[in-house]
C-alpha positions as CSV (number, residue, x, y, z in Angstrom):
1,M,89.6,135.5,107.8
2,F,93.1,134.9,107.9
3,V,94.9,137.1,110.7
4,T,98.1,137.1,112.6
5,P,97.1,137.7,116.0
6,P,99.3,140.9,117.2
7,Q,100.3,139.4,120.7
8,M,102.0,136.7,118.9
9,S,106.0,136.6,119.3
10,A,108.5,135.0,116.9
11,G,109.8,132.8,119.4
12,E,106.2,131.2,119.6
13,V,106.1,130.6,116.2
14,L,109.8,129.1,116.4
15,S,108.5,126.9,119.1
16,A,104.9,125.9,117.2
17,F,107.2,125.2,114.2
18,H,109.7,122.9,115.8
19,R,107.0,121.2,117.3
20,D,105.2,120.7,114.4
21,E,107.9,120.2,111.9
22,P,108.0,116.4,111.6
23,Y,104.5,115.9,111.4
24,L,104.6,119.0,108.4
25,F,107.1,116.7,107.0
26,L,105.2,113.7,107.3
27,G,102.2,115.8,105.7
28,A,103.9,116.5,102.7
29,A,105.2,112.8,102.5
30,F,102.1,111.3,102.9
31,V,100.4,113.5,100.5
32,A,103.0,113.7,97.5
33,V,102.4,109.4,98.3
34,G,98.4,109.6,97.9
35,L,98.8,111.9,94.8
36,V,101.0,109.5,93.3
37,S,98.9,106.4,93.7
38,A,95.7,108.9,92.2
39,A,97.6,109.6,89.2
40,F,98.9,105.4,88.9
41,A,95.1,104.7,89.3
42,A,94.6,106.8,86.1
43,I,97.0,106.1,83.7
44,R,96.2,102.6,84.5
45,R,92.5,103.3,83.4
46,K,91.2,100.4,85.1
47,H,89.0,100.8,88.3
48,D,91.3,99.3,91.1
49,S,88.8,100.0,94.5
50,L,92.3,99.1,96.6
51,L,94.1,102.3,94.9
52,I,91.9,104.8,94.9
53,Y,90.9,104.2,98.3
54,F,94.5,103.9,99.4
55,A,95.3,107.3,98.0
56,L,92.2,109.0,99.5
57,F,93.5,108.1,102.7
58,A,97.2,108.9,102.6
59,V,96.0,112.1,101.2
60,F,93.5,113.3,104.2
61,Y,95.9,111.8,106.4
62,G,98.8,114.1,105.4
63,L,96.4,117.3,105.2
64,R,94.8,116.5,108.8
65,L,98.6,116.5,110.0
66,W,99.1,120.0,108.5
67,I,95.7,121.2,109.3
68,Q,95.5,120.2,113.0
69,S,99.7,121.5,113.3
70,A,99.5,124.6,115.9
71,L,101.6,126.5,113.5
72,L,98.6,126.8,111.1
73,G,96.4,127.2,113.8
74,M,98.2,130.2,115.1
75,T,97.9,131.8,111.7
76,I,94.2,131.2,111.2
77,H,92.0,133.1,113.7
78,A,88.5,133.2,114.5
79,S,87.4,131.0,111.5
80,T,84.3,128.5,112.2
81,L,84.8,126.9,109.0
82,F,88.6,126.0,109.8
83,D,88.0,124.9,113.1
84,R,85.0,122.4,111.8
85,L,87.0,121.4,109.5
86,R,90.3,120.5,111.7
87,S,87.9,118.5,114.1
88,G,85.7,117.3,111.0
89,I,88.4,115.9,109.2
90,N,89.6,113.0,112.2
91,Y,86.0,111.9,111.0
92,I,86.4,112.2,107.3
93,I,89.5,110.3,107.7
94,L,87.6,107.2,108.6
95,I,85.8,107.1,105.7
96,P,88.8,105.7,102.9
97,A,90.5,104.6,105.7
98,F,88.1,102.0,106.7
99,L,87.4,101.8,102.7
100,F,90.8,100.6,102.0
101,I,90.9,98.0,104.9
102,V,88.0,96.6,103.5
103,S,89.0,96.3,100.0
104,L,92.2,94.4,100.9
105,G,89.9,91.5,100.8
106,L,89.3,90.2,104.1
107,P,86.9,87.4,103.8
108,R,85.0,87.1,106.2
109,R,81.4,88.8,106.5
110,Y,81.3,90.6,109.7
111,E,84.5,92.2,109.3
112,R,83.3,93.3,105.9
113,A,80.4,94.9,108.5
114,V,82.4,96.2,111.1
115,G,84.4,98.3,108.7
116,Y,81.2,99.4,106.4
117,A,79.7,100.5,109.9
118,M,83.3,102.9,110.7
119,V,82.1,104.4,107.3
120,G,79.0,105.3,108.1
121,I,79.6,106.7,111.7
122,G,82.9,108.8,110.1
123,G,80.5,110.3,107.7
124,V,77.6,110.6,109.8
125,L,80.4,112.8,112.7
126,A,81.8,114.5,109.8
127,G,78.6,115.5,108.7
128,A,77.1,116.4,112.3
129,T,80.3,118.7,112.6
130,L,80.5,120.5,109.9
131,L,77.2,121.7,110.5
132,F,77.4,121.8,113.9
133,G,80.6,122.2,115.1
134,N,82.5,119.5,117.2
135,S,81.5,118.5,120.6
136,E,83.5,116.3,123.1
137,F,80.7,113.8,122.5
138,F,81.3,113.2,119.3
139,E,85.2,112.9,120.1
140,R,84.6,110.0,122.9
141,I,81.8,108.4,119.9
142,N,84.8,108.4,117.2
143,S,87.6,107.6,119.9
144,I,85.4,104.5,121.3
145,A,84.1,102.9,118.0
146,V,87.7,103.3,116.3
147,I,89.0,101.6,119.4
148,V,86.4,98.6,119.5
149,A,87.2,98.6,115.7
150,A,91.0,98.7,115.0
151,S,91.2,96.4,118.0
152,F,88.9,93.9,116.0
153,F,91.1,94.1,112.8
154,L,94.7,94.0,115.1
155,V,93.4,90.6,116.5
156,R,92.3,89.8,112.6
157,F,96.0,91.1,111.5
158,I,97.7,88.7,114.3
159,A,95.4,85.6,113.6
160,G,96.5,85.9,109.8
161,G,93.8,87.4,107.9
162,S,95.1,86.8,104.2
163,A,94.6,88.6,100.8
164,G,91.7,87.8,99.1
165,P,91.3,86.9,95.3
166,G,93.1,89.2,93.2
167,R,94.6,90.8,96.0
168,P,98.3,91.3,97.2
169,E,99.8,87.6,97.0
170,A,101.1,85.8,100.2
171,A,104.6,86.8,100.4
172,D,103.6,90.3,99.9
173,F,100.7,90.6,102.7
174,A,102.5,89.2,105.3
175,V,105.0,92.2,104.6
176,I,102.0,95.0,104.6
177,R,100.4,93.3,107.2
178,W,103.5,94.1,109.6
179,G,102.9,97.8,108.4
180,L,98.8,97.5,109.0
181,L,99.7,95.7,112.6
182,I,102.2,98.5,113.6
183,F,100.0,101.6,112.5
184,V,96.9,99.7,114.2
185,A,98.2,99.5,117.1
186,L,99.2,102.8,117.2
187,V,95.9,104.0,116.5
188,V,94.4,101.9,119.4
189,W,97.2,103.5,121.5
190,Q,96.4,107.0,120.1
191,N,92.5,107.1,120.9
192,M,92.5,105.1,124.2
193,T,95.5,108.0,125.6
194,G,93.1,110.6,123.5
195,L,90.3,109.6,126.2
196,V,92.3,110.6,129.5
197,S,94.5,113.4,128.6
198,T,96.4,115.3,125.5
199,S,99.5,115.3,126.6
200,F,101.0,112.2,125.3
201,P,102.9,112.3,122.1
202,R,101.7,111.6,118.8
203,L,103.1,108.5,117.4
204,E,100.3,107.8,115.2
205,P,101.7,109.4,111.8
206,F,104.9,107.7,112.2
207,G,103.1,104.1,112.5
208,F,100.8,105.3,109.2
209,A,104.7,105.8,108.0
210,A,106.0,102.2,109.1
211,F,102.9,101.5,106.9
212,L,103.7,103.3,103.6
213,S,107.1,101.7,104.2
214,T,106.2,98.2,103.7
215,L,103.9,99.4,101.1
216,G,106.8,100.9,98.9
217,Y,109.3,97.6,99.7
218,V,106.5,95.4,98.3
219,A,106.5,97.8,95.7
220,A,110.1,97.9,94.5
221,R,110.3,94.0,95.3
222,R,107.4,93.5,92.5
223,T,108.7,95.9,90.2
224,L,112.6,93.6,90.4
225,Q,110.9,91.0,89.7
226,R,108.9,92.0,86.8
227,D,111.7,93.5,85.5
228,H,113.6,90.2,85.6
229,Q,110.2,88.4,84.5
230,L,110.3,91.0,81.2
231,N,114.5,90.6,80.7
232,E,113.2,86.4,80.7
233,I,110.5,87.0,78.4
234,Q,113.0,89.3,75.9
235,K,115.5,86.4,75.7
236,E,112.5,83.9,75.4
237,L,111.1,86.3,72.4
238,E,115.0,86.7,70.9
239,V,114.9,82.7,70.7
240,A,111.0,82.6,69.2
241,R,112.8,85.5,66.6
242,R,115.4,83.0,65.5
243,I,113.3,79.9,64.9
244,Q,110.9,81.7,63.1
245,L,113.5,83.4,60.5
246,S,114.6,79.7,60.7
247,I,111.8,78.0,59.2
248,L,111.7,81.0,56.3
249,P,113.2,80.1,53.1
250,R,116.6,81.5,52.0
251,D,117.5,83.2,49.3
252,F,115.7,81.6,45.9
253,P,118.3,79.4,44.2
254,T,119.6,80.2,41.0
255,S,117.0,79.2,38.1
256,A,117.3,80.2,34.3
257,H,113.9,81.5,34.3
258,F,113.1,83.2,37.7
259,R,114.3,85.5,39.8
260,V,112.7,85.9,42.9
261,A,113.2,88.4,45.8
262,A,111.2,88.2,49.5
263,R,110.9,91.1,52.1
264,Y,109.5,90.5,55.6
265,V,109.2,92.8,58.1
266,P,107.6,91.5,61.6
267,M,105.7,94.0,64.2
268,T,106.8,92.5,66.9
269,S,109.6,89.8,67.0
270,V,107.5,87.1,65.8
271,A,104.9,87.5,63.2
272,G,102.3,85.6,61.6
273,D,103.1,86.3,58.1
274,F,104.5,83.8,56.2
275,Y,106.2,82.6,52.9
276,D,107.5,79.9,51.3
277,Y,109.4,78.6,47.9
278,I,107.4,75.3,47.6
279,V,109.1,74.0,44.5
280,A,112.2,75.9,43.2
281,D,114.2,75.1,40.1
282,D,115.2,75.9,36.3
283,H,111.6,75.2,35.5
284,Q,109.4,75.7,38.0
285,A,108.4,78.2,40.9
286,G,106.0,77.8,43.6
287,L,105.2,80.7,45.8
288,L,103.3,81.0,48.5
289,I,102.4,83.9,50.7
290,A,100.6,83.4,54.0
291,D,98.4,85.8,56.9
292,V,97.8,84.6,60.1
293,S,95.5,86.8,62.0
294,G,96.3,88.1,65.0
295,H,99.9,89.0,66.0
296,G,102.5,88.0,68.3
297,V,103.4,84.7,70.0
298,P,100.1,83.1,69.1
299,A,100.0,83.5,65.1
300,A,103.8,82.6,65.2
301,L,103.1,79.2,66.3
302,I,100.1,79.0,63.6
303,A,102.9,80.6,61.1
304,S,104.6,77.5,62.2
305,M,101.5,74.9,61.6
306,V,101.4,76.5,58.3
307,K,104.7,75.6,57.0
308,L,104.1,72.1,58.1
309,A,100.9,72.1,56.5
310,A,102.5,73.1,52.9
311,A,105.3,70.9,52.9
312,S,102.5,67.8,53.5
313,Q,100.8,69.2,50.1
314,R,104.4,69.4,47.9
315,A,103.3,66.9,45.8
316,L,100.4,68.9,44.6
317,A,102.5,71.9,44.0
318,D,101.5,72.2,40.2
319,E,98.1,71.9,40.9
320,P,97.3,75.5,43.3
321,S,93.1,74.5,44.2
322,R,94.3,71.5,45.2
323,F,97.0,72.3,47.4
324,L,95.0,74.9,49.7
325,S,92.3,72.2,49.8
326,G,95.1,70.1,51.3
327,M,96.5,73.1,53.5
328,N,92.9,73.5,54.9
329,S,92.3,69.8,55.7
330,A,95.4,70.1,57.8
331,L,95.2,73.3,59.7
332,F,91.0,72.7,60.3
333,G,90.5,72.1,63.9
334,N,94.3,73.4,65.1
335,T,94.5,77.0,64.9
336,Q,92.1,77.8,68.2
337,N,89.7,79.3,66.4
338,Q,92.4,81.8,64.0
339,F,92.0,81.9,60.3
340,V,94.8,82.2,57.5
341,T,94.7,83.6,54.3
342,A,97.0,82.2,51.6
343,A,97.9,82.6,48.2
344,Y,99.7,80.4,45.8
345,V,101.2,80.5,42.5
346,H,102.6,78.0,40.6
347,L,105.0,79.3,37.8
348,N,105.8,76.7,34.3
349,A,108.2,77.6,32.1
350,E,107.7,74.8,30.1
351,S,104.1,75.3,29.5
352,G,104.3,79.2,30.0
353,E,101.7,79.0,32.1
354,L,101.0,80.4,35.4
355,R,98.8,78.8,38.1
356,Y,97.0,81.0,41.2
357,S,94.9,80.1,43.7
358,A,93.6,81.9,46.9
359,A,92.3,82.0,50.5
360,G,90.8,85.0,51.6
361,H,94.0,86.6,50.6
362,P,95.0,90.1,48.8
363,P,94.8,89.7,44.7
364,M,98.6,88.9,43.3
365,L,99.5,91.9,41.5
366,L,101.0,90.9,37.4
367,S,103.4,93.6,36.0
368,R,103.6,93.4,32.2
369,N,105.4,95.8,30.0
370,G,104.6,98.9,32.4
371,K,100.9,97.5,32.7
372,V,99.7,96.1,36.2
373,T,96.6,93.8,36.1
374,E,95.1,92.4,39.6
375,I,94.7,88.3,39.5
376,E,92.0,87.2,42.3
377,D,90.7,84.0,42.7
378,N,89.8,83.8,46.2
379,G,88.1,81.5,48.0
380,V,87.5,81.1,51.9
381,V,90.1,81.8,54.6
382,L,92.2,78.5,55.3
383,A,91.1,76.6,59.0
384,L,87.8,78.0,58.7
385,F,85.4,75.1,57.3
386,D,86.7,71.4,56.9
387,S,85.1,71.4,53.3
388,A,86.5,74.1,51.9
389,T,86.9,74.1,48.5
390,Y,89.0,76.2,46.1
391,S,89.5,77.4,42.4
392,T,92.5,77.5,39.9
393,T,93.1,80.3,37.3
394,I,95.3,80.1,34.4
395,H,97.3,82.5,32.5
396,K,99.8,82.9,30.1
397,L,103.3,84.0,30.8
398,E,105.5,86.7,28.9
399,S,109.2,87.2,29.0
400,G,109.7,89.8,31.1
401,D,106.7,89.5,33.8
402,R,106.5,90.5,37.3
403,I,104.5,88.7,39.7
404,L,103.9,90.9,43.3
405,L,102.4,88.6,46.5
406,Y,102.2,90.4,49.6
407,T,99.8,90.7,52.6
408,D,97.1,92.8,54.0
409,G,99.9,94.9,56.3
410,I,101.2,96.5,53.2
411,V,98.0,98.1,51.9
412,E,96.3,98.5,55.0
413,A,99.5,100.5,56.6
414,S,98.2,103.7,57.8
415,N,99.8,107.4,58.3
416,A,99.4,110.1,61.3
417,E,95.7,111.1,59.7
418,G,94.6,107.1,59.9
419,D,94.7,107.2,56.0
420,F,95.9,103.9,54.4
421,F,98.8,103.3,51.5
422,G,95.7,101.8,49.5
423,K,95.9,99.2,46.6
424,N,96.4,102.4,44.1
425,A,99.7,103.5,45.7
426,L,100.8,100.0,45.7
427,L,100.4,99.9,42.1
428,E,102.1,103.0,41.6
429,S,105.1,101.6,43.6
430,L,105.2,98.6,41.6
431,R,104.9,100.4,38.4
432,K,107.7,103.2,39.3
433,A,109.7,99.5,40.1
434,T,109.9,98.5,36.6
435,G,113.4,98.1,35.0
436,L,114.8,97.5,38.9
437,S,115.8,94.0,40.1
438,P,113.8,92.1,41.7
439,S,115.2,92.4,45.3
440,A,115.9,96.6,44.5
441,A,112.1,97.0,43.5
442,A,111.0,94.8,46.8
443,D,113.5,97.1,48.7
444,S,111.6,100.1,47.0
445,I,107.7,98.9,47.8
446,M,108.8,98.3,51.0
447,A,110.5,101.6,51.8
448,S,107.3,103.7,50.2
449,V,105.0,101.7,52.4
450,R,107.5,102.3,55.3
451,Q,107.5,106.1,54.5
452,W,103.9,106.5,54.5
453,S,103.4,104.6,57.9
454,A,103.4,106.3,60.7
455,K,103.9,103.5,62.8
456,Q,104.1,99.9,61.9
457,D,100.5,98.1,62.7
458,D,100.8,94.8,61.2
459,D,103.7,92.4,59.7
460,L,104.8,93.1,56.4
461,T,105.7,90.8,54.0
462,I,105.9,91.0,49.7
463,L,107.3,88.7,47.4
464,V,108.6,89.8,44.0
465,C,109.1,87.0,41.1
466,D,110.5,87.9,37.7
467,Y,110.4,85.8,34.5
468,M,112.7,85.7,32.1
469,N,112.1,83.3,28.7
470,I,115.3,82.7,27.7
């Protein structure tokens, strides 16, 4: 029942407000901090008991300051439920408070036992108060229990209790401990004075504010440290990106028979896609494309190993199956259980032959007279088995032939609905590029893929090679 007592004067209301003003402000601030902590815990999508208990502790503490304010007591008149809630919240708050303290990671078994005992006492007293109403006996049990438990933890903190595994670092915990010391000391003081008199000023909320201040300081310092670390990581990634770009070949040299264009778009700063020109002269072109499983720095490191493995097999450039077998032997056991797909094609203008071999890679596309044909001769992916062997498929070259090598990020690029760009769209993009130079064709195909894709989920690499028999 909510009424305003008729005998309550404006002066009494104003006087009550002035007395409660700092506590109302602190109560609102504590609830806000608790709600922010709860929201952060939800956003992380990872169970963190320390953060959850702290959020509940802060919210209940702030609510207690409001519920027990004289101003609210003057407003709500003759409400049994409110009277019981006003008293019971003193006991309810013990539950998240001591669960939070236990979650700090104090290592000894009896410390945890004291914490859980206080949780039990708080639950029993809160339940009894809400059912039967408050009594002086309940208040004395609460005060004595809090004094004993808080004094116990106060001694532990002074003695130098440390953070447990996965908890705040030692320097941060030392700062937080000072805030806890102030708060717990004022909790002990408040309950001891409450046993003899209620005329002493309420200092405990200011202790809780001091504790929150130390948490805020630690949070701010960690944020600055993370920002610094992130900047350092970004700098290192930029260096890694430049290094990785340096291992990719420059433009295909001027050739009497071959025109080659490459396009490479990593998903992140560094990537697991790789291509190389194993041989490049007037009469031969050896084109390699590879895709390391995974993304980012680990895949980029293995891509560097792929370059070395390919360079070690340059003497076998005109025999694609042996070339890939040699690469497999060089990579096996050195890729930390990651595998590599690869395709290698050797074009010979003198013999007029195309020799192609692949290791778990998407098929090569051959465009001839407006018709696109898939060429697939796949063996097992590289670095999976030491004894893997590969075969070579041979085709005759005709003047005007266009060859397209690509990584699976091209056909697996997905739109907003999750549909893949797919093989058919790639074939159509290659057909539409007929008549364009290799460079313009590569740009056109890549533009089609990126226009289709809502976001880039994989590295994108293509090689376009034209053969002219002049």
